[in-house]
FITIKE-164437 format. One record per residue (C-alpha): residue number from 1; x, y, z. Coordinates in Angstrom, 1 decimal. Layout:
FITIKE-164437
 resi      X      Y      Z
  NUM      X      Y      Z
...
end
This chain:
FITIKE-164437
 resi      X      Y      Z
    1  -21.2   18.8  -81.7
    2  -24.3   18.3  -79.5
    3  -22.3   16.0  -77.2
    4  -19.7   18.7  -76.8
    5  -22.4   21.3  -76.0
    6  -24.2   19.0  -73.6
    7  -21.0   18.1  -71.8
    8  -20.2   21.8  -71.2
    9  -23.8   22.6  -70.1
   10  -23.5   19.9  -67.4
   11  -20.2   21.3  -66.3
   12  -21.9   24.0  -64.3
   13  -24.3   22.3  -62.0
   14  -23.1   22.1  -58.4
   15  -24.3   20.4  -55.1
   16  -23.0   18.3  -52.3
   17  -23.3   15.8  -49.5
   18  -20.8   14.6  -47.0
   19  -20.9   11.2  -45.4
   20  -19.2    9.8  -42.3
   21  -18.5    6.1  -41.9
   22  -16.8    4.1  -39.2
   23  -13.8    2.0  -40.3
   24  -15.5   -1.1  -38.8
   25  -18.8   -1.7  -37.2
   26  -17.1   -2.7  -34.0
   27  -15.3    0.6  -33.6
   28  -16.9    2.8  -31.0
   29  -18.5    5.9  -32.4
   30  -17.1    8.1  -29.7
   31  -13.6    7.3  -30.9
   32  -14.2    7.6  -34.6
   33  -13.4   11.2  -35.1
   34  -10.4   10.9  -32.7
   35   -8.7    8.0  -34.4
   36   -9.4    8.2  -38.2
   37   -6.5    9.8  -40.0
   38   -7.0   11.9  -43.2
   39   -4.8   14.0  -45.4
   40   -7.0   17.0  -45.9
   41   -4.1   19.3  -45.2
   42   -1.5   17.3  -47.2
   43   -0.4   15.6  -44.0
   44   -2.1   12.9  -41.9
   45   -4.3   14.5  -39.2
   46   -7.3   13.4  -37.2
   47  -10.9   14.1  -38.3
   48  -11.6   15.7  -34.9
   49   -8.9   18.3  -35.7
   50  -10.4   19.7  -38.9
   51  -13.4   21.8  -39.7
   52  -13.7   20.6  -43.2
   53  -16.4   18.3  -44.6
   54  -14.6   14.9  -45.1
   55  -15.8   11.4  -45.9
   56  -13.6    8.3  -45.2
   57  -14.5    5.1  -47.0
   58  -12.8    2.4  -45.0
   59  -11.0   -0.8  -46.1
   60  -13.9   -2.9  -44.8
   61  -16.4   -1.0  -46.9
   62  -14.2   -1.4  -50.0
   63  -13.8   -5.2  -49.3
   64  -17.5   -5.8  -48.9
   65  -18.0   -3.9  -52.3
   66  -16.0   -6.5  -54.3
   67  -18.2   -7.1  -57.4
   68  -18.7   -3.3  -57.9
   69  -16.6   -0.7  -59.7
   70  -15.3    2.5  -58.1
   71  -18.2    4.6  -59.4
   72  -20.8    2.2  -57.8
   73  -19.2    2.6  -54.4
   74  -18.8    6.3  -54.6
   75  -22.5    6.6  -55.7
   76  -23.4    5.4  -52.2
   77  -21.7    8.5  -50.6
   78  -24.1   11.3  -49.9
   79  -23.7   14.2  -52.1
   80  -22.0   12.3  -54.9
   81  -23.7   11.3  -58.1
   82  -21.9    9.1  -60.6
   83  -23.8    9.0  -63.9
   84  -22.8    5.8  -65.7
   85  -21.8    3.8  -62.5
   86  -24.9    1.6  -62.9
   87  -24.9    1.6  -66.7
   88  -23.2   -1.0  -69.0
   89  -19.5   -1.9  -68.3
   90  -17.2    0.6  -69.9
   91  -19.7    3.4  -69.9
   92  -18.4    6.9  -69.5
   93  -18.7    7.9  -65.8
   94  -19.5   11.5  -65.0
   95  -18.6   12.4  -61.4
   96  -20.8   15.1  -59.8
   97  -19.8   16.3  -56.3
   98  -22.0   19.1  -55.0
   99  -23.5   19.0  -58.5
  100  -20.3   20.0  -60.2
  101  -19.0   18.3  -63.4
  102  -16.1   15.8  -63.4
  103  -13.7   18.6  -64.4
  104  -14.4   20.4  -61.2
  105  -13.5   17.4  -59.0
  106   -9.8   16.6  -58.6
  107   -8.8   13.0  -58.5
  108   -5.7   12.1  -56.4
  109   -4.0    8.7  -56.2
  110   -1.9    8.6  -53.0
  111   -2.0   12.4  -53.0
  112   -0.7   12.7  -56.6
  113   -3.0   14.5  -59.1
  114   -4.4   12.0  -61.8
  115   -5.5   13.9  -64.9
  116   -5.9   13.1  -68.6
  117   -5.2   16.3  -70.5
  118   -6.6   14.7  -73.7
  119  -10.1   14.7  -72.2
  120  -12.4   17.6  -72.8
  121  -12.5   18.2  -69.0
  122   -9.0   16.9  -68.2
  123  -10.4   14.0  -66.2
  124   -9.0   10.4  -66.0
  125  -11.2    7.6  -67.3
  126  -12.5    6.0  -64.1
  127  -12.9    2.6  -65.9
  128   -9.1    2.3  -65.6
  129   -9.1    2.2  -61.8
  130   -9.2   -1.1  -59.8
  131  -11.3   -0.7  -56.6
  132   -9.7   -3.8  -55.0
  133   -6.3   -2.2  -54.9
  134   -7.4    0.6  -52.5
  135   -6.8    0.8  -48.8
  136   -9.3    3.6  -48.3
  137  -10.9    6.6  -50.0
  138  -10.9   10.2  -48.7
  139  -13.4   12.7  -50.0
  140  -13.0   16.4  -49.2
  141  -16.0   18.5  -50.1
  142  -15.8   22.2  -51.0
  143  -13.3   24.3  -52.9
  144   -9.9   22.8  -52.2
  145   -7.9   24.9  -54.7
  146   -5.7   26.5  -52.0
  147   -3.9   23.3  -51.3
  148   -4.6   21.3  -54.5
  149   -4.9   23.9  -57.3
  150   -6.9   23.7  -60.5
  151   -9.9   21.4  -60.8
  152  -10.6   21.2  -57.0
  153  -13.6   23.5  -57.2
  154  -16.2   21.1  -55.7
  155  -13.9   18.8  -53.9
  156  -11.0   16.3  -53.9
  157  -11.2   12.5  -54.1
  158   -8.0   10.9  -52.8
  159   -7.6    7.1  -53.5
  160   -5.1    5.6  -51.1
  161   -3.6    2.4  -52.4
  162   -2.8   -0.7  -50.2
  163    0.7   -0.9  -49.0
  164    0.6   -3.8  -46.6
  165   -0.4   -7.4  -46.5
  166   -0.9  -10.2  -49.0
  167   -4.3  -11.0  -50.5
  168   -5.9  -13.2  -53.1
  169   -9.4  -12.8  -54.5
  170  -11.4  -14.9  -57.0
  171  -14.7  -13.5  -58.2
  172  -17.5  -14.6  -60.5
  173  -21.2  -14.0  -61.1
  174  -24.0  -12.9  -63.3
  175  -23.6  -11.1  -66.6
  176  -20.7  -13.4  -67.5
  177  -18.4  -11.8  -65.0
  178  -15.2  -13.1  -63.5
  179  -12.1  -11.5  -61.9
  180   -8.8  -12.7  -60.4
  181   -6.6  -10.5  -58.2
  182   -3.3  -10.9  -56.3
  183   -1.4   -8.6  -54.1
  184    1.7   -9.0  -52.0
  185    3.7   -6.6  -49.8
  186    7.0   -7.6  -48.3
  187    9.7   -5.9  -46.2
  188   13.2   -7.2  -46.6
  189   15.4   -5.5  -44.1
  190   14.7   -1.8  -44.8
  191   13.4   -2.3  -48.3
  192    9.6   -2.4  -48.9
  193    8.4   -4.2  -52.0
  194    4.9   -4.6  -53.4
  195    3.2   -6.1  -56.4
  196   -0.5   -6.1  -57.4
  197   -2.1   -7.8  -60.4
  198   -5.8   -7.8  -61.5
  199   -7.7   -9.3  -64.4
  200  -11.4   -8.6  -64.9
  201  -13.8   -9.8  -67.7
  202  -17.5   -9.4  -68.2
  203  -20.0  -10.1  -71.0
  204  -22.1   -7.3  -69.7
  205  -25.4   -6.2  -71.2
  206  -26.5   -3.8  -74.0
  207  -25.4   -0.2  -73.4
  208  -28.3    1.2  -75.5
  209  -31.8    0.7  -74.2
  210  -34.2   -1.8  -75.7
  211  -31.4   -3.8  -77.5
  212  -30.4   -7.4  -77.0
  213  -26.7   -7.5  -78.1
  214  -24.3   -7.5  -75.1
  215  -21.6   -4.9  -74.6
  216  -18.7   -6.5  -72.6
  217  -15.5   -5.2  -71.1
  218  -12.0   -6.5  -70.1
  219   -9.7   -4.8  -67.7
  220   -6.1   -5.5  -66.6
  221   -4.1   -3.7  -63.9
  222   -0.5   -4.0  -62.6
  223    1.0   -2.0  -59.7
  224    4.6   -2.1  -58.4
  225    5.9   -0.2  -55.5
  226    9.3   -0.1  -53.8
  227   10.5    2.1  -50.9
  228   13.0    2.2  -48.1
  229   14.0    4.2  -45.0
  230   17.2    6.2  -45.1
  231   18.8    6.5  -41.7
  232   16.4    7.3  -38.9
  233   14.6   10.3  -40.3
  234   14.1    9.9  -44.1
  235   12.3    7.6  -46.5
  236   11.5    7.3  -50.2
  237    8.9    5.6  -52.3
  238    8.6    4.8  -56.0
  239    5.3    3.7  -57.7
  240    4.5    2.4  -61.1
  241    0.9    1.7  -62.2
  242   -0.4    0.4  -65.5
  243   -4.0    0.0  -66.4
  244   -5.7   -1.1  -69.6
  245   -9.3   -1.9  -70.7
  246  -11.3   -2.7  -73.8
  247  -15.0   -2.1  -73.9
  248  -17.8   -2.5  -76.5
  249  -19.9    0.6  -77.2
  250  -23.2    1.3  -78.8
  251  -24.1    3.9  -81.4
  252  -26.3    6.3  -79.3
  253  -29.6    6.4  -77.4
  254  -31.5    3.2  -78.2
  255  -29.1    2.5  -81.2
  256  -27.3   -0.8  -81.3
  257  -23.7   -1.0  -82.7
  258  -21.9   -4.3  -83.0
  259  -18.4   -3.2  -83.9
  260  -17.8    0.0  -82.0
  261  -15.0   -0.4  -79.4
  262  -13.0    1.7  -77.0
  263   -9.5    1.0  -75.7
  264   -7.7    3.0  -73.0
  265   -4.4    2.6  -71.1
  266   -2.6    4.7  -68.4
  267    1.0    4.5  -67.3
  268    1.8    6.3  -64.1
  269    5.2    6.9  -62.5
  270    5.3    8.5  -59.0
  271    8.1    9.2  -56.6
  272    8.3   10.8  -53.1
  273   11.0   11.7  -50.7
  274   10.2   12.5  -47.0
  275   12.5   13.9  -44.4
  276   11.4   14.3  -40.8
  277   12.7   17.1  -38.6
  278   12.2   17.9  -34.9
  279    9.5   20.4  -35.6
  280    8.1   19.3  -39.0
  281    8.4   17.4  -42.2
  282    9.6   18.0  -45.8
  283    8.1   16.3  -48.8
  284    9.4   16.3  -52.4
  285    7.2   14.7  -55.1
  286    7.5   14.1  -58.9
  287    5.0   12.3  -61.2
  288    4.2   11.5  -64.8
  289    1.0   10.1  -66.3
  290    0.6    9.0  -69.9
  291   -2.9    8.1  -71.1
  292   -3.9    6.7  -74.4
  293   -7.5    6.4  -75.6
  294   -8.6    4.9  -78.9
  295  -12.0    4.5  -80.5
  296  -12.8    2.5  -83.6
  297  -16.2    2.2  -85.3
  298  -15.7   -0.5  -87.9
  299  -17.7   -1.0  -91.1
  300  -19.1   -4.5  -90.6
  301  -22.2   -3.2  -88.9
  302  -23.6    0.2  -89.9
  303  -26.8    1.6  -88.2
  304  -29.4    3.1  -90.5
  305  -28.9    6.7  -89.3
  306  -25.0    6.5  -89.1
  307  -23.2    9.6  -90.3
  308  -20.2    7.6  -91.4
  309  -19.2    4.0  -92.4
  310  -15.9    3.9  -90.5
  311  -14.2    6.2  -88.0
  312  -11.1    6.2  -85.7
  313  -10.2    8.6  -82.9
  314   -6.9    8.6  -81.0
  315   -6.0   10.7  -78.0
  316   -2.8   10.9  -76.0
  317   -2.5   12.9  -72.8
  318    0.7   13.8  -70.8
  319    0.4   15.0  -67.2
  320    3.6   15.6  -65.3
  321    4.7   17.7  -62.4
  322    6.8   18.3  -59.3
  323    5.9   19.6  -55.8
  324    7.8   20.3  -52.6
  325    6.1   21.3  -49.4
  326    6.9   21.5  -45.7
  327    4.7   21.2  -42.7
  328    6.1   22.9  -39.7
  329    5.0   23.4  -36.0
  330    5.2   27.0  -34.9
  331    4.9   28.4  -31.4
  332    1.4   28.6  -29.8
  333    0.4   25.2  -31.3
  334    0.2   26.7  -34.8
  335    1.1   24.5  -37.8
  336    1.9   25.8  -41.2
  337    2.0   24.2  -44.6
  338    4.0   25.9  -47.3
  339    4.8   24.6  -50.8
  340    5.5   25.2  -54.4
  341    4.1   23.2  -57.4
  342    4.8   22.8  -61.1
  343    2.5   21.1  -63.6
  344    2.9   20.5  -67.3
  345    0.1   19.1  -69.6
  346    0.1   18.3  -73.3
  347   -2.0   16.3  -75.7
  348   -2.0   14.8  -79.2
  349   -5.3   14.1  -80.9
  350   -6.3   12.7  -84.3
  351   -9.7   11.9  -85.7
  352  -11.0   10.8  -89.1
  353  -14.2    9.3  -90.6
  354  -15.2    7.8  -94.0
  355  -18.7    8.3  -95.4
  356  -20.3    8.4  -98.8
  357  -18.6   11.7  -99.4
  358  -15.1   10.2  -98.8
  359  -12.6   10.6  -96.0
  360  -12.7   13.5  -93.6
  361   -9.8   14.3  -91.2
  362  -10.5   16.6  -88.3
  363   -7.8   19.2  -87.6
  364   -5.2   17.4  -85.5
  365   -3.9   18.6  -82.2
  366   -0.1   18.3  -81.6
  367    1.6   18.3  -78.3
  368    4.0   20.9  -79.6
  369    1.1   23.3  -79.7
  370   -1.5   22.0  -77.2
  371    0.5   22.3  -73.9
  372    0.3   24.5  -70.8
  373    2.3   25.0  -67.6
  374    1.0   25.9  -64.2
  375    3.3   27.2  -61.4
  376    2.0   27.9  -57.9
  377    2.9   28.7  -54.4
  378    0.7   28.2  -51.3
  379    0.7   28.8  -47.6
  380   -1.8   27.7  -44.9
  381   -1.9   28.2  -41.1
  382   -3.7   25.8  -38.7
  383   -4.5   26.4  -35.1
  384   -6.2   23.7  -33.1
  385   -7.1   24.4  -29.4
  386   -8.0   21.0  -28.0
  387  -11.7   20.7  -27.0
  388  -12.3   24.4  -27.6
  389  -11.8   25.7  -31.1
  390   -9.8   25.7  -34.3
  391   -9.0   27.9  -37.3
  392   -7.4   27.3  -40.7
  393   -6.4   30.1  -43.1
  394   -4.7   29.7  -46.4
  395   -4.0   31.2  -49.9
  396   -2.5   30.1  -53.2
  397   -1.0   32.2  -56.0
  398   -1.1   30.4  -59.4
  399    0.4   31.4  -62.7
  400   -0.9   29.8  -66.0
  401    1.3   30.0  -69.0
  402   -1.6   31.3  -71.1
  403   -4.0   33.4  -69.1
  404   -1.7   34.6  -66.3
  405   -2.2   34.7  -62.5
  406   -5.0   34.1  -60.1
  407   -5.3   34.0  -56.3
  408   -7.5   31.7  -54.2
  409   -7.9   31.4  -50.5
  410  -10.0   29.8  -47.7
  411  -11.1   30.5  -44.1
  412  -12.2   27.6  -41.8
  413  -13.2   28.3  -38.2
  414  -14.7   25.6  -36.0
  415  -15.7   25.4  -32.3
  416  -16.6   22.6  -29.8
  417  -19.7   24.0  -28.2
  418  -20.9   20.9  -26.3
  419  -19.4   17.6  -25.4
  420  -18.5   15.8  -28.6
  421  -20.3   18.4  -30.7
  422  -18.7   20.7  -33.2
  423  -19.9   23.8  -35.2
  424  -17.9   24.7  -38.3
  425  -18.0   27.0  -41.3
  426  -15.9   27.3  -44.5
  427  -15.5   30.0  -47.1
  428  -13.5   28.9  -50.1
  429  -12.5   30.4  -53.4
  430  -11.4   28.0  -56.1
  431  -10.6   27.8  -59.8
  432  -10.6   25.5  -62.8
  433   -8.1   26.2  -65.6
  434   -9.4   25.8  -69.2
  435   -8.7   22.3  -70.7
  436   -6.3   21.9  -73.6
  437   -9.3   21.0  -75.8
  438  -11.1   24.2  -74.8
  439   -8.0   26.2  -75.6
  440   -6.5   24.5  -78.7
  441   -9.2   22.5  -80.5
  442  -10.9   23.8  -83.7
  443  -13.4   25.2  -81.3
  444  -10.8   26.5  -78.9
  445  -10.3   30.0  -77.5
  446   -6.8   30.9  -76.2
  447   -8.3   34.0  -74.6
  448  -10.3   31.9  -72.1
  449   -9.9   32.8  -68.4
  450  -10.2   30.3  -65.5
  451  -13.6   29.5  -64.1
  452  -13.7   31.0  -60.6
  453  -15.9   29.7  -57.7
  454  -16.8   30.8  -54.3
  455  -18.3   28.3  -51.7
  456  -19.8   29.0  -48.3
  457  -20.8   26.2  -46.1
  458  -21.8   25.8  -42.4
  459  -22.9   22.9  -40.3
  460  -22.6   20.9  -37.1
  461  -21.8   17.3  -36.1
  462  -22.7   15.6  -32.8
  463  -21.5   12.4  -31.3
  464  -23.3   10.5  -28.6
  465  -22.4    7.1  -27.3
  466  -24.2    5.2  -30.1
  467  -25.4    8.0  -32.4
  468  -23.6   10.4  -34.8
  469  -25.3   13.1  -36.9
  470  -23.9   15.7  -39.3
  471  -25.9   18.5  -41.0
  472  -24.4   20.8  -43.6
  473  -25.8   23.7  -45.7
  474  -23.9   25.2  -48.6
  475  -24.0   27.6  -51.4
  476  -21.6   27.8  -54.4
  477  -21.3   30.6  -57.0
  478  -19.4   30.2  -60.2
  479  -18.2   33.1  -62.4
  480  -16.8   33.0  -65.9
  481  -18.1   29.5  -66.5
  482  -17.0   28.0  -69.9
  483  -19.6   26.9  -72.3
  484  -19.8   26.1  -76.0
  485  -21.3   29.0  -77.9
  486  -22.6   28.5  -81.5
  487  -21.5   31.0  -84.1
  488  -22.6   31.6  -87.7
  489  -19.3   30.9  -89.4
  490  -16.7   28.1  -89.3
  491  -16.0   26.3  -87.1
  492  -19.6   27.2  -86.1
  493  -18.8   27.2  -82.4
  494  -16.3   28.5  -79.8
  495  -15.7   28.1  -76.1
  496  -16.5   31.3  -74.1
  497  -16.5   32.5  -70.5
  498  -20.2   33.5  -70.3
  499  -21.9   31.3  -67.7
  500  -22.8   32.0  -64.1
  501  -24.2   29.5  -61.7
  502  -25.6   29.4  -58.2
  503  -26.1   26.1  -56.4
  504  -27.3   25.5  -52.9
  505  -28.1   22.4  -50.9
  506  -28.7   20.7  -47.6
  507  -26.9   17.5  -46.5
  508  -28.0   15.3  -43.6
  509  -26.4   12.1  -42.4
  510  -26.9   10.0  -39.3
  511  -25.5    6.8  -38.0
  512  -26.6    4.6  -35.1
  513  -24.7    1.5  -33.7
  514  -25.6   -0.9  -30.9
  515  -23.7   -4.1  -30.3
  516  -23.6   -5.9  -33.6
  517  -26.1   -3.7  -35.4
  518  -25.6   -0.4  -37.2
  519  -27.6    1.8  -39.6
  520  -26.6    4.7  -41.8
  521  -29.0    7.3  -43.2
  522  -28.1   10.0  -45.7
  523  -30.3   12.6  -47.5
  524  -29.3   15.3  -50.1
  525  -31.3   18.3  -51.3
  526  -30.1   20.3  -54.3
  527  -31.3   23.4  -56.1
  528  -29.3   25.2  -58.8
  529  -29.6   27.7  -61.6
  530  -27.4   28.7  -64.5
  531  -27.4   32.0  -66.2
  532  -26.0   32.7  -69.7
  533  -25.7   35.8  -71.7
  534  -25.2   34.9  -75.4
  535  -25.5   37.5  -78.2
  536  -27.2   39.8  -75.8
  537  -29.8   37.3  -74.9
  538  -30.1   36.5  -71.2
  539  -31.3   33.0  -70.3
  540  -31.7   31.3  -66.9
  541  -32.5   27.6  -66.3
  542  -32.0   24.7  -63.9
  543  -28.4   23.5  -63.7
  544  -29.3   20.0  -62.3
  545  -28.9   18.1  -65.5
  546  -28.8   14.3  -64.8
  547  -28.7   15.0  -61.1
  548  -31.6   14.5  -58.7
  549  -33.0   17.2  -56.5
  550  -33.6   14.6  -53.8
  551  -31.5   11.5  -53.0
  552  -31.9    9.3  -49.9
  553  -30.0    6.2  -48.9
  554  -30.3    3.8  -46.0
  555  -28.0    0.9  -45.0
  556  -28.7   -1.7  -42.3
  557  -25.8   -3.9  -41.0
  558  -26.1   -6.9  -38.7
  559  -23.3   -9.1  -37.3
  560  -25.3  -12.4  -37.1
  561  -22.6  -14.5  -35.6
  562  -18.8  -14.1  -35.0
  563  -18.2  -15.3  -38.6
  564  -21.3  -14.2  -40.4
  565  -22.5  -10.7  -41.2
  566  -25.2   -9.3  -43.6
  567  -26.4   -5.9  -44.8
  568  -29.1   -4.4  -46.9
  569  -28.6   -1.1  -48.8
  570  -31.2    0.9  -50.6
  571  -31.1    4.3  -52.4
  572  -33.8    6.4  -53.7
  573  -32.8    8.6  -56.7
  574  -35.3   11.3  -57.7
  575  -36.4   12.5  -61.1
  576  -33.8   14.2  -63.2
  577  -33.8   16.2  -66.5
  578  -31.7   15.1  -69.5
  579  -31.2   16.4  -73.0
  580  -30.8   14.6  -76.3
  581  -30.6   15.5  -80.0
  582  -33.6   14.6  -82.0
  583  -32.6   13.6  -85.6
  584  -36.2   14.0  -86.8
  585  -36.6   17.7  -85.7
  586  -32.8   18.6  -85.7
  587  -33.3   20.1  -82.3
  588  -32.2   19.4  -78.7
  589  -35.0   18.1  -76.6
  590  -35.4   17.7  -72.9
  591  -36.7   14.6  -71.2
  592  -37.5   13.6  -67.6
  593  -35.6   10.5  -66.3
  594  -37.9    8.6  -63.8
  595  -37.1    8.1  -60.2
  596  -35.9    4.6  -59.1
  597  -35.0    2.7  -56.0
  598  -31.7    0.7  -56.0
  599  -31.4   -2.1  -53.5
  600  -28.5   -4.5  -52.6
  601  -28.1   -7.5  -50.3
  602  -24.7   -8.4  -49.1
  603  -23.4  -11.2  -46.8
  604  -20.0  -12.3  -45.7
  605  -19.0  -15.6  -44.0
  606  -15.5  -16.2  -42.6
  607  -14.9  -19.9  -42.6
  608  -11.2  -19.6  -41.7
  609   -9.0  -16.9  -40.1
  610   -7.6  -16.1  -43.5
  611  -10.5  -16.9  -45.9
  612  -14.0  -15.7  -46.3
  613  -16.9  -16.1  -48.8
  614  -18.9  -13.1  -49.9
  615  -22.2  -12.8  -51.8
  616  -23.7   -9.6  -53.3
  617  -27.0   -9.2  -55.0
  618  -27.4   -6.0  -56.9
  619  -30.7   -4.4  -58.1
  620  -32.7   -6.8  -55.9
  621  -36.0   -5.3  -57.2
  622  -34.9   -5.6  -60.8
  623  -35.9   -2.0  -61.6
  624  -34.8   -0.2  -64.8
  625  -32.5    2.6  -63.6
  626  -31.9    5.1  -66.4
  627  -28.9    7.4  -65.8
  628  -28.8    8.8  -69.3
  629  -31.6    9.0  -71.9
  630  -31.7    6.1  -74.3
  631  -29.2    4.0  -72.3
  632  -30.0    1.0  -70.1
  633  -29.2    0.3  -66.4
  634  -27.7   -2.7  -64.7
  635  -30.3   -5.6  -64.3
  636  -30.5   -7.8  -61.2
  637  -27.4  -10.0  -60.8
  638  -25.5  -11.9  -58.1
  639  -21.7  -11.7  -57.6
  640  -19.8  -14.3  -55.5
  641  -16.2  -13.8  -54.2
  642  -13.6  -15.9  -52.4
  643  -11.2  -13.6  -50.5
  644   -8.0  -14.5  -48.7
  645   -5.8  -12.2  -46.6
  646   -2.5  -13.1  -45.1
end
């Protein structure tokens, strides 16, 4: 029960940081904002033609990060904190964008929402995702509910998969790690075919602190895509992705467990039809994700303080939907995006344990009961006056099958006030629908309303010939936040809309490039408070749980020769507060997690036009990063990769 309570407490801390990277070191900075394409408005547009705070992580950055997981790469982006990214393989990864919980950040894969309705916050397990299959990553900060609906309170992370080229990678290194991946994309007449395969294995290290037994992980991925043009103006695409992993877990903070395992799989089907007209484009999309998670704690090894001798938990989540939208060019250089969307979510959950008192089965959740539908319509208008100003306005009306309707909107003006300089401001309203667990579990409350957020941000960015800087200040307020409230009768707890939160922050990022050298600096400052009124008692406390108030990172890149490049990356993570349940006192205790400095060295050598060798040393200083009380961080290790592209 404490884990449930702690998860919901952390769900209401918010803060942010954008970051701006060039696709390649050789790209001129004065062309970066002009050329990079993003899909912040559900359609490819240039960074220079939006006033939103957007990060683009390029293919080059992804490739030089081979040997990391997705969370480790995103941890480098300013304003993002991934708790668990530097922990043992298979650890739960909590994604905080602008301080918000994972449930308030929407994950997209090729623009399709990727959720697991069986999860307490409806988030997909990030351990399922293969970083090497991605072409780029787009991160849109701020409340994006107008275009993307529920969950997009703090931002949207869009993973764009690779759809061209053939590649092979062989990888091995410390912690008993090895991986093999293959991808091919071919065009036969008008038919586009693609296949991607990945196998990853690691012996890992102990998840629990101060323990010797290793907790390993194995992961397999397959991706198939097929598409074709239809005539001169239409095309269609079909995608199938399947991911699976198995990981060893430990029994809790500083508690070893030798037979506790987690298995998870996801099967995703996605389809899109696109029709181009003289003045616009029509998109029709359908998708379905089925996620299975299974946890087993066997009886061959039982810690001294274990509550049971054996336990099993099984979760199945169904996420499906359809969407149709049109982007149309109106007179006076105005573009509009109008669409309708339908989502259906359901879950089945079972759980039992065996102790000295016998077998106990938790009340099961059945998909026939635990399901909801969301229907929405949205409309936005965009006006971009070249080299002068721009404005975006939009709204969304959503209807939830349980709590009814809600309306969200955004206003985004921006202006070019000096050569290659831009001032911008954003005001967003956003929402997060209650999860199926919060509605239908034994602790559920079907009277819950959506969490509702308002975000105000303002900033500027300036480009000179070799230098780029962006500064953003923001504030986010959340009303009707959902927390777990203890009660004096069974089931001794219930989810309630009783929390309010205010988070504010400052984000600074700068980049300098000269010939073969470049450097990137990022700094985040966060401050946040949460207010709860429970049983007439008003309490206010810091909302920055497991998130630092100060975070700074610096990267230096040098092209040593035409074939050889090297970089050093370092990140300072400040002190954080965490909470844990003390078995001795039967109370929740707070603890301070110490600051640490994470450092990496990376080098790439291209010995052939199609082949290159890559080396990555992580945690060079061999510090002991602690992301969660009682759990260990990744020790120093070296990863080597052989990469071929054709």
